[in-house]
KEGUBA-631378 format. One record per residue (C-alpha): residue number from 0; residue in three letters; x, y negated, z negated. Coordinates in steps of 0.1 Angstrom, whole numbers, always signed. Layout:
    k    r     xx     yy     zz
  NUM  ALA      X      Y      Z
...
END
This chain:
    k    r     xx     yy     zz
    0  MET   -735   -132  -2542
    1  GLU   -703   -130  -2521
    2  THR   -722   -138  -2488
    3  LYS   -752   -159  -2481
    4  ALA   -767   -138  -2454
    5  TYR   -801   -143  -2469
    6  LEU   -799   -180  -2458
    7  SER   -795   -171  -2421
    8  TRP   -830   -184  -2414
    9  VAL   -823   -220  -2424
   10  ASP   -806   -233  -2392
   11  PHE   -832   -217  -2370
   12  TYR   -861   -232  -2390
   13  MET   -846   -267  -2391
   14  GLU   -839   -267  -2354
   15  LEU   -874   -254  -2345
   16  ALA   -888   -283  -2366
   17  ASP   -869   -308  -2346
   18  LYS   -881   -292  -2313
   19  LEU   -917   -294  -2325
   20  LEU   -914   -331  -2332
   21  ALA   -915   -338  -2295
   22  TYR   -951   -324  -2292
   23  LYS   -968   -347  -2317
   24  ASN   -986   -365  -2289
   25  ASN   -987   -335  -2265
   26  ARG  -1005   -308  -2285
   27  LYS  -1022   -292  -2255
   28  THR   -988   -283  -2241
   29  LEU   -978   -270  -2276
   30  ILE  -1008   -248  -2277
   31  ASP  -1001   -234  -2242
   32  LYS   -965   -227  -2252
   33  VAL   -977   -208  -2283
   34  LYS  -1001   -187  -2262
   35  ALA   -973   -180  -2237
   36  ILE   -951   -167  -2264
   37  TYR   -976   -142  -2276
   38  THR   -984   -131  -2241
   39  ALA   -947   -126  -2234
   40  ILE   -941   -105  -2265
   41  ASN   -973    -86  -2259
   42  MET   -989    -94  -2292
   43  ARG  -1023   -106  -2301
   44  LEU  -1024   -143  -2311
   45  PRO  -1038   -147  -2346
   46  LYS  -1071   -164  -2350
   47  LEU  -1063   -201  -2351
   48  GLU  -1098   -215  -2344
   49  LYS  -1134   -205  -2344
   50  ASP  -1140   -182  -2314
   51  ASN  -1103   -185  -2307
   52  LYS  -1109   -217  -2287
   53  ILE  -1079   -237  -2299
   54  VAL  -1083   -274  -2293
   55  ASP  -1056   -288  -2317
   56  ILE  -1029   -275  -2340
   57  ASP  -1004   -288  -2365
   58  PRO   -967   -280  -2369
   59  PHE   -970   -263  -2403
   60  THR   -995   -238  -2389
   61  ILE   -970   -231  -2361
   62  PHE   -945   -221  -2388
   63  GLY   -972   -202  -2406
   64  LEU   -974   -178  -2375
   65  PHE   -942   -161  -2386
   66  ASN   -944   -169  -2424
   67  LYS   -972   -147  -2436
   68  GLY   -977   -110  -2444
   69  ILE   -964    -94  -2413
   70  THR   -935    -69  -2407
   71  ASN   -900    -82  -2402
   72  ALA   -899    -66  -2367
   73  ASN   -929    -87  -2357
   74  ARG   -914   -119  -2372
   75  ILE   -882   -114  -2352
   76  SER   -902   -108  -2320
   77  ILE   -922   -140  -2326
   78  LEU   -891   -160  -2334
   79  ARG   -873   -147  -2303
   80  GLY   -903   -159  -2283
   81  PHE   -900   -194  -2299
   82  ALA   -863   -195  -2292
   83  GLN   -869   -187  -2256
   84  GLU   -899   -211  -2251
   85  PHE   -884   -241  -2271
   86  SER   -847   -235  -2262
   87  VAL   -836   -231  -2298
   88  LYS   -799   -226  -2300
   89  ALA   -796   -213  -2335
   90  GLN   -794   -176  -2340
   91  VAL   -827   -158  -2346
   92  PRO   -827   -146  -2382
   93  ASP   -832   -110  -2391
   94  SER   -836   -114  -2429
   95  PHE   -865   -132  -2445
   96  ASP   -859   -125  -2482
   97  GLY   -870   -153  -2504
   98  ILE   -889   -173  -2477
   99  PRO   -923   -182  -2491
  100  VAL   -952   -169  -2470
  101  LEU   -989   -177  -2465
  102  ASN  -1018   -156  -2475
  103  ASN  -1031   -139  -2444
  104  MET  -1066   -151  -2453
  105  ALA  -1055   -187  -2452
  106  ALA  -1028   -188  -2425
  107  THR  -1037   -222  -2411
  108  PHE  -1033   -255  -2427
  109  TYR  -1066   -268  -2414
  110  CYS  -1101   -255  -2415
  111  PHE  -1119   -244  -2384
  112  ILE  -1142   -267  -2364
  113  GLY  -1173   -275  -2384
  114  ASP  -1155   -274  -2417
  115  ARG  -1126   -298  -2412
  116  GLN  -1126   -336  -2411
  117  GLU  -1118   -355  -2379
  118  ASN  -1083   -365  -2389
  119  ASP  -1072   -334  -2408
  120  ILE  -1047   -322  -2382
  121  GLU  -1034   -356  -2374
  122  ASN  -1028   -362  -2412
  123  LEU  -1006   -330  -2412
  124  TRP   -986   -343  -2383
  125  GLN   -980   -376  -2402
  126  VAL   -966   -356  -2432
  127  PHE   -944   -336  -2408
  128  VAL   -930   -367  -2390
  129  SER   -925   -387  -2422
  130  ALA   -909   -357  -2440
  131  LEU   -883   -353  -2413
  132  GLU   -876   -391  -2413
  133  TYR   -872   -393  -2450
  134  ALA   -849   -362  -2451
  135  ASN   -827   -379  -2425
  136  THR   -826   -415  -2440
  137  HIS   -838   -415  -2476
  138  SER   -848   -451  -2471
  139  ASP   -874   -468  -2492
  140  SER   -897   -474  -2463
  141  SER   -896   -437  -2451
  142  LYS   -902   -427  -2487
  143  LYS   -932   -449  -2490
  144  THR   -946   -436  -2456
  145  PHE   -940   -400  -2467
  146  VAL   -957   -404  -2501
  147  ALA   -988   -420  -2484
  148  ALA   -991   -392  -2458
  149  TYR   -985   -365  -2484
  150  ASP  -1012   -379  -2507
  151  VAL  -1038   -378  -2479
  152  ALA  -1029   -343  -2466
  153  SER  -1025   -326  -2499
  154  GLN  -1062   -333  -2508
  155  GLN  -1075   -317  -2476
  156  LYS  -1094   -284  -2480
  157  GLY  -1070   -254  -2479
  158  VAL  -1037   -273  -2482
  159  LYS  -1028   -280  -2519
  160  TRP   -996   -261  -2529
  161  ASN   -990   -248  -2494
  162  LEU   -978   -282  -2484
  163  THR   -947   -279  -2505
  164  MET   -941   -245  -2489
  165  ALA   -944   -261  -2454
  166  LEU   -920   -289  -2463
  167  TYR   -895   -263  -2476
  168  TRP   -897   -244  -2442
  169  ILE   -887   -275  -2421
  170  ARG   -860   -289  -2445
  171  PRO   -852   -263  -2471
  172  TYR   -823   -283  -2486
  173  GLU   -844   -314  -2490
  174  TYR   -877   -302  -2503
  175  ILE   -884   -277  -2531
  176  ASN   -910   -250  -2526
  177  LEU   -936   -249  -2553
  178  ASP   -955   -218  -2544
  179  SER   -968   -196  -2573
  180  ARG   -936   -176  -2573
  181  ASN   -913   -205  -2577
  182  ARG   -935   -223  -2602
  183  TRP   -934   -191  -2623
  184  TYR   -896   -189  -2620
  185  ILE   -886   -225  -2628
  186  CYS   -909   -227  -2658
  187  ASN   -890   -199  -2675
  188  PRO   -864   -213  -2699
  189  GLU   -841   -184  -2690
  190  ASN   -839   -198  -2655
  191  MET   -840   -236  -2660
  192  PRO   -833   -261  -2689
  193  VAL   -861   -267  -2714
  194  ASP   -860   -305  -2711
  195  TYR   -863   -301  -2673
  196  ILE   -893   -278  -2677
  197  GLU   -909   -303  -2701
  198  SER   -902   -332  -2677
  199  ILE   -919   -316  -2647
  200  GLY   -951   -306  -2665
  201  ALA   -971   -274  -2665
  202  PHE   -982   -276  -2628
  203  GLU  -1019   -275  -2637
  204  THR  -1026   -296  -2606
  205  VAL  -1009   -303  -2573
  206  PRO   -985   -332  -2578
  207  THR   -989   -364  -2559
  208  GLY   -964   -375  -2534
  209  ALA   -944   -396  -2559
  210  GLU   -946   -368  -2585
  211  TYR   -934   -343  -2559
  212  LEU   -904   -363  -2549
  213  ALA   -896   -368  -2586
  214  ILE   -896   -331  -2591
  215  VAL   -873   -327  -2561
  216  ASP   -848   -352  -2575
  217  LYS   -849   -336  -2610
  218  SER   -845   -301  -2597
  219  ARG   -816   -310  -2574
  220  ALA   -798   -327  -2603
  221  VAL   -802   -296  -2625
  222  LEU   -790   -273  -2598
  223  GLU   -760   -294  -2589
  224  LYS   -748   -299  -2625
  225  GLY   -760   -267  -2642
  226  ASN   -742   -234  -2645
  227  TYR   -766   -214  -2623
  228  ARG   -761   -188  -2596
  229  TYR   -782   -211  -2574
  230  LYS   -770   -245  -2564
  231  ASN   -797   -256  -2540
  232  PHE   -833   -250  -2532
  233  PRO   -829   -221  -2507
  234  GLU   -807   -202  -2533
  235  LEU   -832   -210  -2560
  236  SER   -861   -196  -2539
  237  TYR   -841   -165  -2531
  238  TYR   -833   -157  -2567
  239  ALA   -869   -164  -2577
  240  TRP   -879   -138  -2551
  241  VAL   -854   -113  -2563
  242  ILE   -865   -115  -2599
  243  SER   -902   -115  -2591
  244  GLU   -898    -85  -2569
  245  GLN   -881    -66  -2598
  246  VAL   -910    -75  -2621
  247  ASN   -936    -65  -2595
  248  GLU   -919    -32  -2589
  249  GLU   -919    -25  -2627
  250  ASN   -956    -34  -2628
  251  ARG   -963    -12  -2598
  252  ALA   -944    +17  -2614
  253  ALA   -963    +11  -2647
  254  ALA   -996    +11  -2628
  255  VAL   -988    +43  -2610
  256  GLU   -977    +59  -2643
  257  ASN  -1009    +50  -2659
  258  THR  -1032    +61  -2631
  259  ARG  -1015    +90  -2614
  260  VAL   -985   +106  -2630
  261  ASN  -1001   +116  -2663
  262  ALA  -1033   +127  -2647
  263  GLY  -1039   +164  -2655
  264  GLU  -1008   +166  -2677
  265  ALA  -1028   +181  -2706
  266  ILE  -1039   +211  -2685
  267  GLY  -1006   +215  -2666
  268  ASP  -1015   +196  -2634
  269  LYS   -990   +168  -2637
  270  ASP   -975   +160  -2603
  271  VAL   -999   +184  -2586
  272  HIS  -1018   +174  -2555
  273  THR  -1053   +188  -2552
  274  VAL  -1072   +183  -2519
  275  HIS  -1099   +157  -2523
  276  TYR  -1129   +151  -2500
  277  TRP  -1139   +116  -2489
  278  ILE  -1169   +101  -2472
  279  TYR  -1157    +73  -2449
  280  SER  -1173    +46  -2427
  281  PRO  -1151    +38  -2397
  282  GLY  -1158     +1  -2394
  283  TYR  -1191    -18  -2399
  284  GLY  -1218     +3  -2384
  285  SER  -1191    +28  -2374
  286  ALA  -1181     +4  -2346
  287  MET  -1144    +14  -2348
  288  TRP  -1150    +51  -2347
  289  ASP  -1140    +57  -2310
  290  LYS  -1109    +37  -2314
  291  PHE  -1099    +52  -2347
  292  TYR  -1105    +87  -2333
  293  GLU  -1085    +80  -2301
  294  ASP  -1056    +65  -2321
  295  GLY  -1056    +91  -2348
  296  VAL  -1060    +67  -2377
  297  MET  -1084    +54  -2403
  298  ALA  -1084    +18  -2415
  299  ILE  -1101     -4  -2441
  300  ALA  -1110    -40  -2434
  301  ARG  -1090    -60  -2459
  302  GLU  -1070    -82  -2437
  303  HIS  -1079   -113  -2457
  304  ILE  -1057   -101  -2486
  305  GLY  -1028    -87  -2464
  306  ASP  -1006    -58  -2472
  307  LEU  -1023    -39  -2500
  308  ARG   -990    -27  -2515
  309  GLN   -983    -61  -2530
  310  PHE  -1009    -55  -2557
  311  ALA   -996    -39  -2589
  312  SER  -1031    -32  -2603
  313  ARG  -1067    -29  -2592
  314  LYS  -1075    -59  -2613
  315  GLU  -1049    -80  -2594
  316  MET  -1064    -68  -2561
  317  GLN  -1099    -77  -2573
  318  ASP  -1088   -112  -2584
  319  ARG  -1073   -118  -2550
  320  MET  -1105   -107  -2533
  321  MET  -1125   -132  -2554
  322  GLU  -1100   -159  -2547
  323  CYS  -1101   -154  -2510
  324  GLY  -1138   -149  -2508
  325  GLY  -1134   -119  -2485
  326  ASP  -1163   -103  -2467
  327  THR  -1176    -77  -2491
  328  GLY  -1212    -81  -2479
  329  THR  -1237    -71  -2505
  330  ARG  -1212    -50  -2523
  331  SER  -1196    -63  -2554
  332  TYR  -1159    -71  -2557
  333  LYS  -1157    -44  -2582
  334  ASN  -1167    -17  -2557
  335  ALA  -1146    -33  -2530
  336  SER  -1115    -33  -2551
  337  LEU  -1122     +3  -2561
  338  GLU  -1124    +17  -2526
  339  THR  -1094     -4  -2515
  340  TRP  -1073     +7  -2544
  341  GLN  -1082    +43  -2537
  342  PHE  -1074    +39  -2500
  343  VAL  -1038    +29  -2509
  344  HIS  -1031    +49  -2541
  345  GLU  -1054    +79  -2544
  346  LEU  -1060    +90  -2509
  347  LYS  -1033   +116  -2501
  348  PRO  -1020   +135  -2471
  349  GLY  -1039   +168  -2469
  350  ASP  -1072   +152  -2481
  351  VAL  -1103   +158  -2460
  352  ILE  -1122   +129  -2445
  353  PHE  -1159   +131  -2434
  354  ALA  -1167   +101  -2411
  355  LYS  -1202    +88  -2413
  356  SER  -1225    +65  -2394
  357  GLY  -1252    +49  -2415
  358  LYS  -1268    +70  -2442
  359  ARG  -1280   +100  -2421
  360  THR  -1253   +110  -2397
  361  ILE  -1219   +126  -2400
  362  ILE  -1198   +118  -2369
  363  GLY  -1165   +135  -2376
  364  ARG  -1140   +153  -2398
  365  GLY  -1103   +148  -2402
  366  ILE  -1072   +155  -2423
  367  VAL  -1051   +126  -2437
  368  THR  -1015   +130  -2424
  369  SER   -997    +99  -2437
  370  ASP   -993    +76  -2466
  371  TYR  -1007    +41  -2465
  372  TYR   -991    +16  -2442
  373  TYR   -997    -20  -2430
  374  ASP   -995    -29  -2393
  375  ASP  -1003    -65  -2385
  376  SER  -1003    -57  -2347
  377  TYR  -1031    -31  -2348
  378  SER  -1063    -51  -2351
  379  ASP  -1076    -85  -2363
  380  GLU  -1094    -70  -2392
  381  TYR  -1081    -34  -2395
  382  ARG  -1044    -36  -2404
  383  ASN  -1044    -14  -2435
  384  LEU  -1041    +21  -2421
  385  ARG  -1034    +58  -2426
  386  LYS  -1028    +84  -2399
  387  VAL  -1055   +111  -2396
  388  ASN  -1057   +143  -2376
  389  TRP  -1094   +140  -2365
  390  THR  -1104   +177  -2361
  391  HIS  -1140   +172  -2351
  392  LYS  -1161   +146  -2333
  393  GLY  -1198   +147  -2327
  394  GLU  -1231   +141  -2345
  395  TRP  -1244   +162  -2375
  396  GLU  -1273   +155  -2397
  397  HIS  -1261   +143  -2431
  398  PRO  -1276   +163  -2460
  399  GLY  -1297   +136  -2477
  400  ASN  -1287   +100  -2476
  401  ALA  -1250    +91  -2476
  402  ILE  -1236    +65  -2500
  403  THR  -1232    +30  -2484
  404  LYS  -1196    +24  -2496
  405  VAL  -1168    +23  -2470
  406  LEU  -1148    +50  -2488
  407  THR  -1160    +74  -2516
  408  ASP  -1143   +103  -2533
  409  VAL  -1169   +131  -2534
  410  THR  -1146   +159  -2546
  411  SER  -1164   +164  -2579
  412  TYR  -1198   +169  -2561
  413  THR  -1190   +205  -2551
  414  ASP  -1224   +214  -2538
  415  TYR  -1224   +183  -2516
  416  VAL  -1189   +190  -2503
  417  GLU  -1199   +226  -2495
  418  GLU  -1230   +214  -2476
  419  ILE  -1210   +190  -2454
  420  SER  -1182   +214  -2449
  421  ALA  -1207   +240  -2438
  422  LEU  -1216   +217  -2408
  423  PHE  -1182   +224  -2393
  424  GLU  -1179   +262  -2400
  425  ASP  -1191   +272  -2366
  426  GLU  -1176   +243  -2348
  427  VAL  -1144   +249  -2328
  428  SER  -1121   +220  -2323
  429  GLY  -1092   +220  -2298
  430  ASP  -1059   +216  -2316
  431  VAL  -1067   +216  -2353
  432  GLU  -1036   +216  -2376
  433  GLU  -1040   +213  -2413
  434  VAL  -1015   +194  -2433
  435  LYS   -991   +217  -2451
  436  ILE   -988   +206  -2488
  437  GLU   -956   +213  -2506
  438  TYR   -964   +223  -2541
  439  PRO   -939   +220  -2569
  440  ILE   -919   +251  -2580
  441  TYR   -929   +263  -2615
  442  THR   -910   +291  -2632
  443  ALA   -911   +309  -2665
  444  GLU   -883   +286  -2677
  445  ASP   -905   +256  -2669
  446  PHE   -933   +272  -2689
  447  LEU   -910   +278  -2719
  448  SER   -897   +242  -2717
  449  GLU   -933   +229  -2721
  450  VAL   -950   +255  -2742
  451  TYR   -936   +263  -2776
  452  MET   -933   +300  -2772
  453  SER   -904   +325  -2774
  454  ARG   -892   +343  -2743
  455  SER   -902   +376  -2757
  456  ASN   -938   +364  -2764
  457  TYR   -940   +350  -2729
  458  ASP   -929   +383  -2714
  459  ILE   -956   +402  -2735
  460  LEU   -983   +377  -2725
  461  SER   -975   +378  -2688
  462  ASN   -972   +416  -2687
  463  LEU  -1005   +420  -2705
  464  LEU  -1021   +399  -2678
  465  ILE  -1004   +418  -2650
  466  ASN  -1015   +452  -2664
  467  LYS  -1049   +444  -2678
  468  LYS  -1058   +417  -2652
  469  ASN  -1080   +401  -2679
  470  ILE  -1067   +385  -2711
  471  ILE  -1082   +363  -2739
  472  MET  -1058   +339  -2756
  473  GLN  -1072   +334  -2791
  474  GLY  -1063   +312  -2820
  475  ALA  -1073   +282  -2841
  476  PRO  -1079   +248  -2824
  477  GLY  -1046   +230  -2818
  478  VAL  -1023   +260  -2811
  479  GLY  -1020   +251  -2774
  480  LYS  -1043   +276  -2757
  481  THR  -1057   +252  -2731
  482  PHE  -1023   +235  -2727
  483  ALA  -1008   +269  -2718
  484  ALA  -1035   +284  -2696
  485  LYS  -1028   +268  -2662
  486  ARG   -991   +267  -2670
  487  LEU   -992   +305  -2675
  488  ALA  -1009   +309  -2641
  489  TYR   -985   +286  -2623
  490  SER   -955   +303  -2639
  491  MET   -966   +337  -2627
  492  MET   -974   +323  -2592
  493  GLY   -940   +306  -2592
  494  VAL   -956   +274  -2578
  495  LYS   -981   +248  -2589
  496  ASP  -1007   +256  -2563
  497  PRO  -1041   +244  -2578
  498  SER  -1060   +259  -2548
  499  ARG  -1054   +293  -2564
  500  VAL  -1065   +284  -2599
  501  MET  -1100   +275  -2612
  502  MET  -1111   +265  -2646
  503  VAL  -1146   +265  -2661
  504  GLN  -1160   +261  -2696
  505  PHE  -1187   +283  -2710
  506  HIS  -1214   +270  -2733
  507  GLN  -1246   +283  -2749
  508  SER  -1268   +275  -2718
  509  TYR  -1244   +289  -2692
  510  SER  -1260   +316  -2672
  511  TYR  -1255   +342  -2644
  512  GLU  -1271   +318  -2620
  513  ASP  -1244   +292  -2629
  514  PHE  -1215   +316  -2627
  515  ILE  -1223   +340  -2599
  516  MET  -1253   +329  -2579
  517  GLY  -1290   +320  -2583
  518  PHE  -1319   +300  -2570
  519  ARG  -1318   +263  -2576
  520  PRO  -1344   +236  -2568
  521  ALA  -1339   +219  -2534
  522  SER  -1358   +190  -2518
  523  THR  -1388   +211  -2507
  524  SER  -1382   +246  -2522
  525  PHE  -1356   +267  -2539
  526  GLU  -1322   +276  -2524
  527  LEU  -1297   +303  -2532
  528  LYS  -1266   +286  -2546
  529  LYS  -1233   +303  -2550
  530  GLY  -1215   +299  -2584
  531  PRO  -1178   +292  -2589
  532  PHE  -1168   +328  -2597
  533  TYR  -1185   +342  -2566
  534  SER  -1169   +315  -2544
  535  PHE  -1135   +319  -2560
  536  CYS  -1135   +357  -2555
  537  LYS  -1145   +353  -2518
  538  LYS  -1116   +328  -2513
  539  ALA  -1091   +352  -2530
  540  GLU  -1104   +381  -2508
  541  LEU  -1092   +363  -2477
  542  ASP  -1057   +358  -2492
  543  LEU  -1048   +391  -2507
  544  GLU  -1011   +384  -2504
  545  ASN  -1013   +358  -2532
  546  ASP  -1026   +360  -2567
  547  TYR  -1055   +339  -2580
  548  TYR  -1063   +329  -2616
  549  PHE  -1097   +322  -2630
  550  ILE  -1096   +304  -2664
  551  ILE  -1126   +303  -2688
  552  ASP  -1123   +279  -2717
  553  GLU  -1145   +286  -2748
  554  ILE  -1153   +321  -2734
  555  ASN  -1170   +331  -2767
  556  ARG  -1195   +303  -2765
  557  GLY  -1215   +319  -2738
  558  ASN  -1237   +349  -2737
  559  LEU  -1212   +370  -2719
  560  SER  -1234   +400  -2710
  561  LYS  -1259   +376  -2695
  562  ILE  -1233   +355  -2676
  563  PHE  -1213   +384  -2661
  564  GLY  -1244   +406  -2654
  565  GLU  -1235   +435  -2631
  566  LEU  -1199   +422  -2628
  567  PHE  -1194   +435  -2663
  568  MET  -1179   +466  -2648
  569  LEU  -1163   +451  -2618
  570  ILE  -1138   +430  -2637
  571  GLU  -1121   +461  -2652
  572  ASN  -1086   +466  -2638
  573  ASP  -1094   +500  -2624
  574  LYS  -1127   +489  -2609
  575  ARG  -1112   +461  -2587
  576  GLY  -1123   +465  -2551
  577  VAL  -1154   +486  -2561
  578  SER  -1186   +470  -2546
  579  LEU  -1220   +466  -2562
  580  GLN  -1252   +451  -2551
  581  LEU  -1257   +416  -2564
  582  LEU  -1289   +406  -2582
  583  TYR  -1299   +378  -2559
  584  SER  -1284   +389  -2526
  585  ASP  -1285   +418  -2502
  586  GLU  -1247   +419  -2499
  587  LYS  -1223   +441  -2517
  588  PHE  -1197   +423  -2539
  589  SER  -1164   +432  -2555
  590  VAL  -1138   +414  -2576
  591  PRO  -1105   +414  -2556
  592  GLU  -1074   +430  -2570
  593  ASN  -1055   +397  -2568
  594  VAL  -1079   +378  -2592
  595  TYR  -1068   +375  -2628
  596  ILE  -1090   +362  -2656
  597  ILE  -1077   +342  -2684
  598  GLY  -1101   +334  -2713
  599  MET  -1096   +312  -2743
  600  MET  -1115   +313  -2776
  601  ASN  -1112   +296  -2810
  602  THR  -1110   +321  -2838
  603  ALA  -1120   +294  -2863
  604  ASP  -1154   +289  -2847
  605  ARG  -1175   +307  -2873
  606  SER  -1208   +296  -2858
  607  LEU  -1203   +319  -2828
  608  ALA  -1211   +355  -2825
  609  MET  -1183   +380  -2821
  610  LEU  -1176   +391  -2785
  611  ASP  -1195   +420  -2771
  612  TYR  -1176   +452  -2778
  613  ALA  -1181   +464  -2742
  614  LEU  -1165   +432  -2730
  615  ARG  -1137   +434  -2756
  616  ARG  -1124   +466  -2741
  617  ARG  -1121   +449  -2707
  618  PHE  -1097   +422  -2720
  619  ALA  -1064   +422  -2737
  620  PHE  -1062   +398  -2766
  621  PHE  -1031   +376  -2773
  622  GLU  -1029   +355  -2804
  623  PHE  -1016   +320  -2802
  624  SER  -1001   +310  -2835
  625  PRO   -989   +276  -2847
  626  ALA   -955   +270  -2832
  627  LEU   -941   +249  -2860
  628  GLU   -911   +273  -2865
  629  THR   -902   +278  -2828
  630  ASP   -870   +265  -2813
  631  GLY   -889   +243  -2789
  632  PHE   -909   +225  -2817
  633  ARG   -877   +221  -2838
  634  GLN   -861   +203  -2808
  635  TYR   -892   +182  -2805
  636  ARG   -889   +172  -2842
  637  GLN   -852   +164  -2838
  638  GLY   -860   +141  -2809
  639  LYS   -885   +122  -2830
  640  ASP   -859   +117  -2858
  641  ASN   -884   +107  -2884
  642  LYS   -880   +119  -2920
  643  LYS   -916   +113  -2929
  644  PHE   -927   +134  -2899
  645  ASP   -903   +162  -2910
  646  SER   -918   +160  -2945
  647  LEU   -954   +162  -2931
  648  ILE   -945   +193  -2911
  649  ALA   -930   +210  -2941
  650  THR   -962   +204  -2960
  651  ILE   -983   +217  -2931
  652  GLU   -963   +249  -2931
  653  LYS   -971   +254  -2968
  654  LEU  -1007   +245  -2961
  655  ASN  -1009   +272  -2934
  656  ILE   -996   +298  -2958
  657  ALA  -1024   +288  -2982
  658  ILE  -1050   +290  -2954
  659  GLU  -1037   +324  -2942
  660  ASN  -1039   +338  -2978
  661  ASP  -1074   +324  -2983
  662  GLU  -1099   +353  -2981
  663  THR  -1126   +331  -2966
  664  LEU  -1103   +318  -2938
  665  GLY  -1072   +337  -2926
  666  ARG  -1046   +335  -2899
  667  GLY  -1071   +323  -2873
  668  PHE  -1077   +291  -2892
  669  ARG  -1041   +279  -2895
  670  ILE  -1034   +243  -2883
  671  GLY  -1019   +242  -2848
  672  HIS   -988   +223  -2837
  673  SER  -1006   +202  -2810
  674  TYR  -1020   +180  -2837
  675  PHE   -984   +167  -2841
  676  CYS   -974   +164  -2805
  677  THR   -973   +130  -2789
  678  ASP   -953   +111  -2762
  679  LYS   -955    +79  -2783
  680  PRO   -930    +70  -2810
  681  ILE   -940    +83  -2844
  682  ASP   -946    +55  -2870
  683  ASP   -965    +51  -2903
  684  MET   -997    +42  -2885
  685  TRP   -996    +73  -2863
  686  LEU   -988    +96  -2893
  687  ASN  -1016    +81  -2914
  688  ALA  -1041    +85  -2885
  689  VAL  -1033   +122  -2880
  690  VAL  -1037   +129  -2917
  691  THR  -1068   +108  -2923
  692  TYR  -1088   +114  -2891
  693  GLU  -1077   +149  -2880
  694  ILE  -1062   +171  -2908
  695  VAL  -1083   +160  -2938
  696  PRO  -1117   +163  -2919
  697  LEU  -1106   +198  -2909
  698  LEU  -1099   +208  -2945
  699  ASN  -1132   +194  -2955
  700  GLU  -1148   +218  -2930
  701  TYR  -1127   +247  -2942
  702  TRP  -1132   +242  -2979
  703  PHE  -1166   +225  -2979
  704  ASP  -1175   +243  -3012
  705  GLU  -1141   +236  -3028
  706  PRO  -1137   +198  -3028
  707  SER  -1109   +200  -3055
  708  LYS  -1088   +221  -3032
  709  VAL  -1093   +195  -3004
  710  ARG  -1083   +167  -3028
  711  ASP  -1051   +185  -3038
  712  TRP  -1040   +191  -3003
  713  GLU  -1049   +156  -2992
  714  TYR  -1028   +142  -3020
  715  ALA   -999   +164  -3009
  716  LEU  -1002   +153  -2973
  717  ARG  -1003   +116  -2982
  718  GLU   -973   +120  -3005
  719  ALA   -954   +136  -2976
  720  ILE   -958   +105  -2954
  721  ARG   -955    +79  -2982
END
């Protein structure tokens, strides 16, 4: 690098170490000065002793106050306080890149009273004094004194590798930092010579004092003579930080890609935020509720593992919890890591929070308004936060017993969410402002870029839905009906707004009571429950300016006359707005004009009865055909650039002609293109798997009474990919 601004901290740290040396035998004054610093900068002093009654302190713990997981702004404030109190002349640093930091859970170099030995703090002072002496003189006597002090202190509980970090803080050019980041970096042959790596060992245990100084000497020799960007320990530590941050960022991106970005992609919901509902406990026994409500926040007590953004995966987070032995009570680390990961990555602005106290009381409702952030100045335990617009505060009886976890996503329990939401329907809160969610724009062009369909067919399909209001997309499995359904709705809406789209799937046991409304068992009797179609129509009725789309997968699997009941007539396009008496309710009900119904059915499903003719005339039918010959699929094939794949598609096209001409099958049994769509690279293993485990079993089903025909086509398919 052209400048070494990242080393601006070195002079300040070294001078502060010299200043602290004067307080070896006057620790009471040192403690008073530290307290005075925090009072002057109006910050809460971290917990440095049981009950915060500090009776002794070591110099490395002093450095740990500003070398742990806190914001740079707070680090600067603390260092300015030290500069003022100890008359440090060096400039206060404003960059801390590459400086090793303590785990917030173990931010002292000693254990608290009751767990530490009598001389533990004194032993740390001996290391501090001898380290400065050896750095200044490099005499044999000072070396011997340092090694002896180091060997004693490094064996104390809670010290170990942190001692090398502390030595680096006070004399960064003299002592190498061997925290996990640096050990990882210098043991990579890309960063240091192989013979050097072999000579320093595998770092399975903390080195002795003599071994540590030997590592220091070997490392300095390599840096001074080698052709590296780093020529000293501070530069080495900085570059180790730079590279590890790059790796961590890649891991975080991969974790987000795996858990979030692809979620819902198959049904068109990639990058779409849907409102989730959460049950939340504001502190142990809801003790923090009043403060959280007043401050407009929610927080989770994970201070012992610091800023939660540092973890690239839930597994990494769980491992750190187990390592630190954080307070998870009777809950397992698995549950603790789940709710913590969700708090950081899955909770989103716009989500609804129901605050609870114990198992039987709801005490408030709010809307999340910010992403996750870490604030080390907020509270001793609650520094992992999100901003919340708390819309309600009070006490409501919880329906049943609430789950005991701190944070739980209850979105999928629709009846439960409705019951809790109903508690607030008649409540009026002062200034209630919902979070406006910006949904992604989605056009017809976006639809055509994802769905292998011609523009003319898209125009036909969308116009059919507009005019008829009810369509059924039919075709063999694998032609992309489900893939296209939500995308069609979004393209006609012009935006990916999932609140205006609902999808259900019919099956043989699905009933009117499931779909519209019916009586269901409750704790002591039966209650009238509203079904998804009823609720969806009522929601659309309040928003007539916008269109709503109700999607039914496998529509021909249900008994449609039984499921739709008296709504059989009301779904017709010219009967929209007409009201009829419902079977289980005194109210009159109509299907709003802005509700469109999209059904999907497999024409190859021979075990199912044909659709009721009365229902058929209420729907328009659009056939989805294999898209192997469309421009979009041709571009997809070109992108894969695989000759065996091209040969397989050519064989499938011939196979589809044979299926269409077969009197027992026909067009509706052709093999769809989605069997051959993948985001992964196409190789021999993938091709063989598609043929062996997807296409051949389908042919066995089609021609179960003609095994010779199956064998012929299986041979042709395997020859295509040989």
